[in-house]
TILOLUM-160788 format. One record per atom (N, C-alpha, C): residue number from 1; atom name; x, y, z. Coordinates in Angstrom, 3 decimals, m for minus. Atoms other than C-alpha are relative to their C-alpha. Layout:
<nodes>
> NUM  CA  X  Y  Z
...
</nodes>
This chain:
<nodes>
> 1  N  0.788  1.007  m0.906
> 1  CA  34.978  m36.605  48.729
> 1  C  1.147  m0.583  0.951
> 2  N  m1.102  0.588  m0.831
> 2  CA  36.812  m37.816  51.852
> 2  C  m0.453  m1.380  0.795
> 3  N  0.656  1.312  m0.515
> 3  CA  34.461  m40.897  52.501
> 3  C  1.027  m1.117  m0.099
> 4  N  m1.127  1.058  0.166
> 4  CA  36.744  m44.008  53.107
> 4  C  1.350  0.364  0.046
> 5  N  m1.403  m0.426  0.123
> 5  CA  39.890  m41.971  53.085
> 5  C  0.597  m0.125  1.196
> 6  N  m0.718  0.023  m1.383
> 6  CA  42.529  m42.386  55.661
> 6  C  0.966  1.096  0.203
> 7  N  m0.761  m1.399  m0.284
> 7  CA  43.959  m39.567  57.443
> 7  C  0.801  m0.258  1.220
> 8  N  m0.890  0.067  m1.242
> 8  CA  46.865  m39.187  60.039
> 8  C  m0.968  0.503  1.360
> 9  N  0.536  m0.219  m1.421
> 9  CA  45.570  m39.303  63.714
> 9  C  0.609  1.268  0.579
> 10  N  m0.606  m1.308  m0.428
> 10  CA  46.102  m35.553  65.017
> 10  C  0.240  m0.190  1.316
> 11  N  m0.305  0.099  m1.415
> 11  CA  46.191  m36.922  68.602
> 11  C  1.246  m0.557  0.080
> 12  N  m1.352  0.712  m0.024
> 12  CA  49.161  m39.151  67.656
> 12  C  0.976  1.166  m0.302
> 13  N  m0.937  m0.955  0.678
> 13  CA  50.747  m36.002  66.074
> 13  C  0.013  1.198  1.247
> 14  N  m0.055  m0.875  m0.899
> 14  CA  49.911  m34.043  69.352
> 14  C  m0.790  1.380  m0.392
> 15  N  0.789  m1.350  0.413
> 15  CA  47.627  m31.493  67.498
> 15  C  m1.450  m0.079  0.221
> 16  N  1.428  0.057  m0.317
> 16  CA  43.990  m30.678  68.052
> 16  C  m0.663  0.394  m1.498
> 17  N  0.568  m0.225  1.230
> 17  CA  41.628  m30.880  65.113
> 17  C  m1.096  1.015  0.072
> 18  N  1.109  m1.288  0.012
> 18  CA  39.326  m27.836  64.271
> 18  C  m1.008  m0.290  m0.845
> 19  N  1.222  0.592  0.654
> 19  CA  37.099  m29.678  61.856
> 19  C  0.578  m1.415  m0.711
> 20  N  0.051  1.171  0.780
> 20  CA  36.854  m33.014  59.961
> 20  C  0.291  0.035  m1.389
> 21  N  m0.146  m0.315  1.572
> 21  CA  38.406  m33.269  56.372
> 21  C  m1.270  m0.698  m0.661
> 22  N  1.436  0.483  0.483
> 22  CA  35.411  m33.638  54.241
> 22  C  m1.369  0.585  0.544
> 23  N  1.243  m0.571  m0.631
> 23  CA  33.206  m31.941  56.578
> 23  C  m0.659  1.196  m0.721
> 24  N  0.388  m1.153  0.698
> 24  CA  30.875  m29.541  54.973
> 24  C  m1.308  0.482  0.903
> 25  N  1.137  m0.584  m0.741
> 25  CA  28.155  m27.336  56.577
> 25  C  m0.729  1.407  m0.852
> 26  N  0.614  m0.894  0.471
> 26  CA  25.578  m24.825  55.377
> 26  C  m0.623  0.936  0.994
> 27  N  0.313  m0.914  m0.830
> 27  CA  25.002  m21.626  57.313
> 27  C  m0.838  1.131  m0.662
> 28  N  0.718  m1.319  0.301
> 28  CA  22.435  m18.588  56.880
> 28  C  0.644  0.988  0.665
> 29  N  m0.691  m1.114  m0.418
> 29  CA  24.561  m15.520  57.123
> 29  C  m0.288  1.239  m0.766
> 30  N  0.224  m1.440  0.625
> 30  CA  25.009  m11.801  56.202
> 30  C  m1.449  0.472  m0.208
> 31  N  1.388  m0.564  0.188
> 31  CA  21.475  m10.909  56.635
> 31  C  m0.247  1.522  m0.031
> 32  N  0.324  m1.433  0.101
> 32  CA  20.034  m7.487  55.734
> 32  C  m1.513  0.155  m0.106
> 33  N  1.558  m0.475  0.117
> 33  CA  16.650  m5.889  56.171
> 33  C  0.079  1.717  m0.085
> 34  N  0.165  m1.421  0.223
> 34  CA  15.940  m2.331  54.793
> 34  C  m1.424  0.336  m0.442
> 35  N  1.321  m0.302  0.082
> 35  CA  12.599  m0.921  54.736
> 35  C  m0.458  1.558  0.050
> 36  N  0.519  m1.382  m0.150
> 36  CA  10.774  2.565  53.894
> 36  C  m1.669  m0.202  0.187
> 37  N  1.391  0.079  m0.203
> 37  CA  7.069  3.077  54.863
> 37  C  m0.735  0.465  m1.402
> 38  N  0.734  m0.529  0.818
> 38  CA  4.382  3.706  52.313
> 38  C  0.010  1.651  m0.232
> 39  N  0.126  m1.341  0.174
> 39  CA  4.519  7.019  50.784
> 39  C  1.412  0.765  0.019
> 40  N  m1.317  m0.482  m0.258
> 40  CA  8.264  7.606  51.117
> 40  C  0.578  0.804  m1.350
> 41  N  m0.328  m0.776  1.283
> 41  CA  9.633  10.234  48.481
> 41  C  1.078  m1.070  m0.687
> 42  N  m0.836  0.608  0.662
> 42  CA  11.654  8.827  45.609
> 42  C  1.340  0.497  0.124
> 43  N  m1.481  m0.619  m0.171
> 43  CA  14.577  11.122  46.502
> 43  C  0.776  m0.835  1.042
> 44  N  m0.587  0.705  m1.050
> 44  CA  15.059  8.987  49.562
> 44  C  0.547  m1.204  m0.299
> 45  N  m0.596  1.325  0.047
> 45  CA  17.441  6.134  49.757
> 45  C  0.803  m0.325  1.289
> 46  N  m0.891  0.397  m1.112
> 46  CA  19.413  4.181  52.209
> 46  C  0.633  m1.416  m0.198
> 47  N  m0.511  1.166  0.099
> 47  CA  22.015  1.468  52.177
> 47  C  0.512  m0.613  1.324
> 48  N  m0.340  0.719  m1.183
> 48  CA  23.290  m1.070  54.352
> 48  C  1.005  m1.168  m0.345
> 49  N  m0.996  1.074  0.431
> 49  CA  25.950  m3.903  54.269
> 49  C  0.102  m0.981  1.031
> 50  N  m0.137  1.290  m1.114
> 50  CA  26.738  m7.256  56.223
> 50  C  1.170  m0.727  m0.565
> 51  N  m1.096  0.545  0.402
> 51  CA  30.072  m8.665  56.251
> 51  C  0.087  m1.639  0.717
> 52  N  m0.194  1.495  m0.776
> 52  CA  30.522  m12.668  57.106
> 52  C  1.593  m0.488  m0.551
> 53  N  m1.231  0.626  0.081
> 53  CA  34.003  m14.011  57.570
> 53  C  m0.133  m1.409  0.467
> 54  N  0.010  1.606  m0.436
> 54  CA  34.536  m17.845  57.568
> 54  C  0.734  m0.015  1.149
> 55  N  m1.019  0.204  m1.113
> 55  CA  36.063  m19.245  60.627
> 55  C  1.321  m0.803  m0.490
> 56  N  m1.251  0.155  0.428
> 56  CA  39.908  m20.003  60.401
> 56  C  0.179  m1.268  m0.735
> 57  N  m0.340  1.370  0.543
> 57  CA  39.694  m23.754  59.744
> 57  C  m0.914  m0.343  m1.304
> 58  N  1.181  0.248  1.218
> 58  CA  36.913  m23.465  56.849
> 58  C  0.166  0.864  m1.207
> 59  N  0.040  m0.933  1.411
> 59  CA  36.711  m22.039  53.342
> 59  C  m1.378  m0.013  m0.508
> 60  N  1.266  0.089  0.653
> 60  CA  33.519  m20.839  51.480
> 60  C  0.058  m0.607  m1.359
> 61  N  m0.322  0.746  1.286
> 61  CA  33.261  m23.294  48.684
> 61  C  m1.442  0.112  m0.844
> 62  N  1.380  m0.322  0.753
> 62  CA  29.517  m22.046  47.655
> 62  C  m0.757  0.930  0.478
> 63  N  0.788  m0.894  m0.617
> 63  CA  27.018  m19.359  48.266
> 63  C  m1.225  0.467  m0.993
> 64  N  1.165  m0.486  0.726
> 64  CA  23.621  m18.122  47.137
> 64  C  m0.832  0.887  0.669
> 65  N  0.888  m1.064  m0.841
> 65  CA  21.427  m15.074  48.033
> 65  C  m1.342  m0.605  0.065
> 66  N  1.307  0.470  m0.150
> 66  CA  18.113  m15.999  49.276
> 66  C  m0.859  1.336  0.564
> 67  N  0.931  m1.262  m0.236
> 67  CA  15.509  m12.987  49.090
> 67  C  m1.145  m0.374  0.554
> 68  N  1.552  0.243  m0.621
> 68  CA  12.441  m13.276  51.404
> 68  C  m0.946  0.978  m0.252
> 69  N  0.900  m1.093  0.103
> 69  CA  11.160  m9.893  50.766
> 69  C  0.588  1.038  m1.043
> 70  N  m0.767  m0.856  0.967
> 70  CA  11.797  m7.603  47.782
> 70  C  m1.351  0.912  m0.717
> 71  N  0.973  m0.864  0.574
> 71  CA  9.332  m4.614  46.982
> 71  C  0.330  1.255  m0.342
> 72  N  m0.138  m1.404  0.424
> 72  CA  9.640  m1.315  45.242
> 72  C  1.589  m0.041  m0.539
> 73  N  m1.403  m0.145  0.865
> 73  CA  13.209  0.062  43.960
> 73  C  0.970  m0.552  0.943
> 74  N  m0.990  0.624  m0.727
> 74  CA  15.909  m2.176  45.344
> 74  C  1.072  m0.569  m0.732
> 75  N  m1.049  0.879  0.694
> 75  CA  19.265  m3.344  44.410
> 75  C  0.967  m0.452  1.137
> 76  N  m0.918  0.668  m0.922
> 76  CA  21.766  m5.684  46.008
> 76  C  1.182  m0.686  m0.805
> 77  N  m1.047  0.704  0.711
> 77  CA  25.060  m7.225  45.257
> 77  C  0.953  m0.548  0.965
> 78  N  m0.994  0.454  m0.980
> 78  CA  27.884  m9.236  46.885
> 78  C  1.418  0.131  m0.513
> 79  N  m1.615  m0.006  0.461
> 79  CA  31.839  m9.124  46.884
> 79  C  0.573  m0.931  0.777
> 80  N  m0.849  1.013  m0.570
> 80  CA  33.856  m12.202  47.816
> 80  C  1.280  0.373  m0.015
> 81  N  m1.387  m0.288  m0.278
> 81  CA  37.358  m11.992  49.075
> 81  C  0.513  m1.251  m0.092
> 82  N  m0.475  1.271  m0.104
> 82  CA  39.465  m14.800  48.060
> 82  C  0.854  m0.383  1.301
> 83  N  m0.768  0.188  m1.170
> 83  CA  41.247  m16.698  50.809
> 83  C  1.478  0.512  m0.148
> 84  N  m1.272  m0.517  m0.071
> 84  CA  44.634  m15.218  51.687
> 84  C  1.271  m1.032  0.112
> 85  N  m0.837  1.028  0.180
> 85  CA  46.402  m18.530  51.068
> 85  C  m0.057  m0.616  m1.161
> 86  N  0.154  0.771  1.263
> 86  CA  47.260  m20.878  48.287
> 86  C  0.016  m1.540  0.446
> 87  N  0.198  1.491  m0.380
> 87  CA  46.467  m24.588  48.557
> 87  C  1.271  m0.544  m0.534
> 88  N  m1.257  0.663  0.332
> 88  CA  49.607  m26.967  48.440
> 88  C  m0.432  m0.538  m1.507
> 89  N  0.043  0.404  1.336
> 89  CA  50.231  m27.934  44.866
> 89  C  0.542  m1.464  m0.027
> 90  N  m0.353  1.423  0.108
> 90  CA  50.979  m31.411  43.608
> 90  C  1.711  m0.137  0.185
> 91  N  m1.422  m0.029  m0.163
> 91  CA  54.768  m30.717  43.457
> 91  C  0.463  0.291  1.685
> 92  N  m0.139  m0.101  m1.340
> 92  CA  54.704  m29.445  46.976
> 92  C  m0.346  m1.396  0.968
> 93  N  0.275  1.363  m0.669
> 93  CA  53.112  m32.783  48.094
> 93  C  0.918  m0.849  m0.200
> 94  N  m0.782  0.787  0.166
> 94  CA  55.691  m34.666  46.456
> 94  C  1.228  0.227  0.612
> 95  N  m1.112  m0.173  m0.778
> 95  CA  58.344  m32.930  48.025
> 95  C  0.021  m0.276  1.506
> 96  N  0.044  0.343  m1.602
> 96  CA  57.005  m33.398  51.516
> 96  C  m0.176  m1.539  0.009
> 97  N  m0.147  1.449  0.049
> 97  CA  56.611  m37.067  50.523
> 97  C  1.791  m0.359  0.104
> 98  N  m1.467  0.301  m0.088
> 98  CA  60.500  m37.191  49.888
> 98  C  0.692  0.504  1.150
> 99  N  m0.351  m0.187  m1.433
> 99  CA  61.089  m35.261  53.070
> 99  C  m0.218  m0.735  1.255
> 100  N  0.277  1.053  m0.891
> 100  CA  59.138  m37.690  55.050
> 100  C  0.805  m1.380  m0.442
> 101  N  m0.924  1.200  0.304
> 101  CA  61.104  m40.629  53.369
> 101  C  1.339  0.274  0.708
> 102  N  m1.294  m0.165  m0.676
> 102  CA  64.279  m39.053  54.567
> 102  C  m0.097  0.049  1.603
> 103  N  0.145  m0.030  m1.329
> 103  CA  62.867  m38.520  58.085
> 103  C  m0.225  m1.248  0.618
> 104  N  0.064  1.322  m0.556
> 104  CA  61.641  m42.016  58.588
> 104  C  1.279  m0.701  m0.221
> 105  N  m1.313  0.718  0.158
> 105  CA  64.796  m43.323  57.238
> 105  C  1.120  0.172  1.285
> 106  N  m0.897  m0.099  m1.372
> 106  CA  66.592  m41.988  60.264
> 106  C  m0.782  m0.216  1.239
> 107  N  0.589  0.522  m1.338
> 107  CA  64.241  m43.157  62.958
> 107  C  0.581  m1.219  0.067
> 108  N  m0.653  1.186  m0.513
> 108  CA  65.666  m45.732  65.079
> 108  C  m1.197  m1.182  0.282
> 109  N  1.246  1.257  m0.016
> 109  CA  63.030  m48.622  64.266
> 109  C  0.401  m0.780  m0.959
> 110  N  m0.281  1.080  0.801
> 110  CA  63.069  m51.825  62.660
> 110  C  m0.477  0.427  m1.662
> 111  N  0.325  m0.259  1.372
> 111  CA  63.012  m51.751  58.704
> 111  C  m1.553  m0.214  m0.339
> 112  N  1.694  0.272  0.462
> 112  CA  59.432  m53.304  58.426
> 112  C  m0.769  0.922  0.522
> 113  N  0.842  m1.205  m0.398
> 113  CA  58.038  m50.459  60.660
> 113  C  0.146  1.085  m0.772
> 114  N  m0.379  m1.004  1.017
> 114  CA  59.748  m48.065  58.562
> 114  C  m0.880  m0.024  m1.201
> 115  N  0.857  0.275  1.302
> 115  CA  58.054  m49.595  55.336
> 115  C  m1.437  0.255  0.203
> 116  N  1.452  m0.207  m0.293
> 116  CA  54.655  m49.570  57.113
> 116  C  m0.287  1.519  m0.083
> 117  N  0.350  m1.328  m0.281
> 117  CA  54.891  m45.975  58.187
> 117  C  m0.006  0.781  m1.426
> 118  N  m0.137  m0.696  1.541
> 118  CA  55.985  m44.944  54.497
> 118  C  m1.204  m0.258  m0.681
> 119  N  1.032  0.291  0.825
> 119  CA  53.240  m46.812  53.053
> 119  C  m1.190  0.939  0.560
> 120  N  1.059  m1.073  m0.588
> 120  CA  50.650  m44.897  55.272
> 120  C  0.348  1.342  m0.276
> 121  N  m0.455  m1.466  0.554
> 121  CA  52.267  m41.518  54.550
> 121  C  m0.015  0.187  m1.411
> 122  N  0.376  m0.146  1.426
> 122  CA  52.167  m42.262  50.907
> 122  C  m1.468  0.236  m0.167
> 123  N  1.643  0.121  m0.098
> 123  CA  48.314  m42.979  51.417
> 123  C  m0.363  1.481  0.553
> 124  N  0.555  m1.422  m0.725
> 124  CA  47.774  m39.667  53.494
> 124  C  0.095  1.139  m1.097
> 125  N  m0.321  m1.049  0.883
> 125  CA  49.687  m37.531  50.902
> 125  C  m0.852  0.035  m1.150
> 126  N  0.891  0.375  1.003
> 126  CA  47.608  m39.052  48.006
> 126  C  m1.325  0.523  0.301
> 127  N  1.273  m0.437  m0.579
> 127  CA  44.467  m38.395  50.228
> 127  C  0.073  1.600  m0.038
> 128  N  0.158  m1.631  m0.367
> 128  CA  45.395  m34.655  50.985
> 128  C  0.075  0.623  m1.469
> 129  N  m0.032  m0.634  1.309
> 129  CA  46.266  m34.066  47.545
> 129  C  m1.392  0.040  m1.096
> 130  N  1.222  0.338  0.717
> 130  CA  42.985  m35.441  45.949
> 130  C  m0.984  1.009  0.805
> 131  N  0.884  m1.017  m0.814
> 131  CA  41.043  m33.369  48.775
> 131  C  0.220  1.356  m0.494
> 132  N  m0.554  m1.470  0.488
> 132  CA  43.016  m30.202  47.844
> 132  C  m0.672  0.290  m1.414
> 133  N  0.212  m0.196  1.516
> 133  CA  42.192  m30.630  44.050
> 133  C  m1.642  0.062  m0.029
> 134  N  1.652  m0.032  0.098
> 134  CA  38.213  m31.136  44.980
> 134  C  m0.420  1.207  0.435
> 135  N  0.662  m1.318  m0.326
> 135  CA  37.908  m27.828  46.466
> 135  C  0.176  1.176  m1.166
> 136  N  m0.045  m0.849  1.230
> 136  CA  36.829  m25.766  43.425
> 136  C  m0.012  1.317  0.332
> 137  N  m0.158  m1.437  m0.231
> 137  CA  36.468  m22.491  45.232
> 137  C  0.563  0.145  1.398
> 138  N  m0.436  m0.218  m1.335
> 138  CA  38.168  m20.927  48.131
> 138  C  m0.192  1.405  0.230
> 139  N  0.322  m1.301  m0.575
> 139  CA  36.811  m17.667  49.942
> 139  C  0.041  0.214  1.476
> 140  N  m0.181  m0.427  m1.415
> 140  CA  37.395  m16.034  53.196
> 140  C  m1.140  0.877  0.460
> 141  N  1.021  m0.750  m0.418
> 141  CA  34.668  m13.651  53.362
> 141  C  m1.053  0.463  m0.923
> 142  N  1.232  m0.468  0.750
> 142  CA  31.410  m12.402  51.673
> 142  C  m0.669  1.401  0.691
> 143  N  0.732  m1.196  m0.612
> 143  CA  30.233  m8.767  51.909
> 143  C  m1.429  0.161  m0.790
> 144  N  1.289  m0.174  0.526
> 144  CA  26.520  m8.268  51.226
> 144  C  m0.556  1.463  0.202
> 145  N  0.442  m1.461  m0.046
> 145  CA  25.228  m4.777  50.127
> 145  C  m1.089  0.054  m0.595
> 146  N  1.200  m0.262  0.851
> 146  CA  21.774  m3.487  49.344
> 146  C  m0.117  1.552  0.351
> 147  N  0.392  m1.293  m0.007
> 147  CA  20.345  m0.092  48.602
> 147  C  m1.634  0.234  m0.349
> 148  N  1.482  0.005  0.502
> 148  CA  16.571  0.840  48.511
> 148  C  m0.173  1.714  0.099
> 149  N  0.382  m1.459  0.183
> 149  CA  14.755  4.119  47.544
> 149  C  m1.700  0.061  0.224
> 150  N  1.160  m0.133  m0.178
> 150  CA  11.474  5.409  48.537
> 150  C  m0.951  m0.194  m1.230
> 151  N  0.824  0.388  1.271
> 151  CA  8.509  4.177  45.991
> 151  C  m0.830  1.379  m0.447
> 152  N  0.937  m0.888  0.574
> 152  CA  6.927  7.607  45.939
> 152  C  m1.297  0.471  0.803
> 153  N  1.130  m0.464  m0.741
> 153  CA  4.138  9.665  47.625
> 153  C  m1.076  m0.799  0.001
> 154  N  1.210  0.693  0.005
> 154  CA  1.298  7.763  46.368
> 154  C  0.184  m1.489  m0.240
> 155  N  m0.117  1.416  0.156
> 155  CA  2.827  4.382  46.222
> 155  C  0.392  m0.756  1.308
> 156  N  m0.254  0.734  m1.396
> 156  CA  3.399  1.544  48.879
> 156  C  1.405  m0.072  0.157
> 157  N  m1.197  0.118  m0.983
> 157  CA  6.297  0.544  51.135
> 157  C  1.025  m0.465  m0.998
> 158  N  m1.323  0.578  0.413
> 158  CA  9.898  m0.337  50.086
> 158  C  0.454  m0.991  0.795
> 159  N  m0.820  1.118  m1.118
> 159  CA  11.470  m3.521  51.807
> 159  C  0.743  m0.837  m0.872
> 160  N  m0.940  0.767  0.204
> 160  CA  14.461  m5.458  50.943
> 160  C  0.535  m0.893  1.161
> 161  N  m0.468  0.702  m1.144
> 161  CA  15.296  m8.542  53.187
> 161  C  0.744  m1.192  m0.695
> 162  N  m0.495  1.188  0.471
> 162  CA  17.691  m11.243  52.369
> 162  C  1.218  m0.435  0.792
> 163  N  m1.409  0.635  m0.591
> 163  CA  20.619  m13.548  53.468
> 163  C  0.663  m0.940  m0.892
> 164  N  m0.676  0.716  0.895
> 164  CA  23.218  m15.516  51.967
> 164  C  0.078  m1.607  0.475
> 165  N  m0.074  1.448  m0.440
> 165  CA  23.019  m19.596  52.172
> 165  C  1.573  m0.201  m0.562
> 166  N  m1.344  0.012  0.226
> 166  CA  26.708  m20.280  52.572
> 166  C  0.640  m1.415  0.098
> 167  N  m0.633  1.472  0.002
> 167  CA  28.539  m23.707  51.987
> 167  C  1.456  0.286  0.636
> 168  N  m1.388  m0.223  m0.548
> 168  CA  31.640  m23.935  54.089
> 168  C  0.541  m1.569  m0.017
> 169  N  m0.622  1.361  0.286
> 169  CA  34.031  m26.831  53.599
> 169  C  1.274  0.243  1.094
> 170  N  m1.075  0.055  m0.976
> 170  CA  36.753  m28.011  56.301
> 170  C  1.158  0.172  m0.960
> 171  N  m1.271  m0.447  0.792
> 171  CA  40.213  m26.533  54.919
> 171  C  0.984  0.319  1.175
> 172  N  m0.923  m0.099  m1.011
> 172  CA  42.800  m27.182  57.810
> 172  C  1.427  0.394  m0.436
> 173  N  m1.317  m0.627  0.113
> 173  CA  46.175  m25.609  57.986
> 173  C  0.894  m1.014  m0.666
> 174  N  m1.029  0.857  0.943
> 174  CA  48.101  m28.827  56.554
> 174  C  m0.484  0.127  m1.494
> 175  N  0.239  m0.164  1.584
> 175  CA  46.385  m28.383  52.925
> 175  C  0.437  1.437  m0.298
> 176  N  m0.247  m1.474  0.382
> 176  CA  47.269  m24.423  53.005
> 176  C  1.644  0.050  0.283
> 177  N  m1.337  m0.261  m0.269
> 177  CA  51.030  m24.961  54.101
> 177  C  0.663  m1.267  0.098
> 178  N  m0.826  0.988  0.063
> 178  CA  53.454  m27.518  53.318
> 178  C  0.773  m0.394  1.424
> 179  N  m0.790  0.141  m1.379
> 179  CA  55.351  m26.921  56.715
> 179  C  m0.911  m0.557  0.740
> 180  N  0.919  0.408  m0.859
> 180  CA  52.291  m27.535  58.657
> 180  C  m0.347  m1.709  m0.389
> 181  N  0.367  1.575  0.410
> 181  CA  51.530  m30.857  56.674
> 181  C  1.317  m1.019  0.557
> 182  N  m1.014  0.646  m0.312
> 182  CA  55.096  m31.911  57.473
> 182  C  0.139  m0.214  1.894
> 183  N  0.097  0.055  m1.613
> 183  CA  54.755  m31.147  61.367
> 183  C  m1.231  m1.047  0.178
> 184  N  1.079  1.152  m0.245
> 184  CA  51.583  m33.391  61.373
> 184  C  0.335  m1.206  m0.331
> 185  N  m0.446  1.201  0.233
> 185  CA  53.145  m36.192  59.502
> 185  C  1.111  m0.597  0.967
> 186  N  m1.219  0.355  m0.913
> 186  CA  56.385  m36.082  61.593
> 186  C  m0.770  m0.398  1.324
> 187  N  0.654  0.386  m1.409
> 187  CA  54.254  m36.026  64.751
> 187  C  m0.736  m1.260  m0.072
> 188  N  0.800  1.362  0.061
> 188  CA  52.046  m38.892  63.583
> 188  C  0.917  m0.947  0.003
> 189  N  m1.030  0.990  0.039
> 189  CA  55.241  m40.861  62.942
> 189  C  0.918  m0.221  1.178
> 190  N  m0.573  0.011  m1.267
> 190  CA  56.806  m39.968  66.161
> 190  C  m0.979  m0.800  0.986
> 191  N  0.988  0.555  m0.650
> 191  CA  53.595  m41.031  67.904
> 191  C  m0.146  m1.429  m0.160
> 192  N  0.121  1.490  0.547
> 192  CA  53.491  m44.410  65.992
> 192  C  1.497  m0.519  0.821
> 193  N  m1.209  0.389  m0.771
> 193  CA  57.363  m44.912  67.180
> 193  C  m0.193  m0.124  1.440
> 194  N  0.152  m0.293  m1.295
> 194  CA  56.594  m43.782  70.744
> 194  C  m0.771  m1.174  0.570
> 195  N  0.982  1.070  m0.633
> 195  CA  53.735  m46.351  71.122
> 195  C  0.308  m1.406  m0.491
> 196  N  m0.523  1.269  0.459
> 196  CA  55.558  m49.276  69.378
> 196  C  0.752  m0.582  1.254
> 197  N  m0.570  0.745  m1.066
> 197  CA  56.820  m52.071  71.714
> 197  C  1.411  m0.005  m0.277
> 198  N  m1.753  m0.012  0.350
> 198  CA  60.776  m51.811  72.147
> 198  C  0.499  m1.236  0.038
</nodes>
């Protein structure tokens, strides 16, 4: 949960935000509809699939199949692909804090300003680490597959229609890669120094 958390200003770091930390959205995706008319032979079958890939700054943190129609012999499955990155670990966050301590120590600003910047950076890093730990699941895509068969010469139609209700959570680059976090924090610190009275 990021409510009430303190995050670095991306504009101060010269970066563009792709989503707000803590932001979650639910989308209906990977729709499939397959149908055979009444009287279709049991020997007939057809399959289809629908792939949904999450946008780059987001990760799939939950999903469920919602079937709106299901008549006759049908089958369906999903295959999820894990994200191709690993979230930053506690030790990586600690290492970045030490890097930032060294970076701030070398800034040409009064000691009281350095201390204030380091306090804020420590809070940022604690918040990022807690946020990373809160992401229970991290997937990049979901493949929805379905197959239907004819119900037989004297039976009714076959129909399968379904989609996935996908929960997506903001997952920006700085929690996937420690170097990106360093760029953000250094840019934020530089922005504070540049805007401070001389």
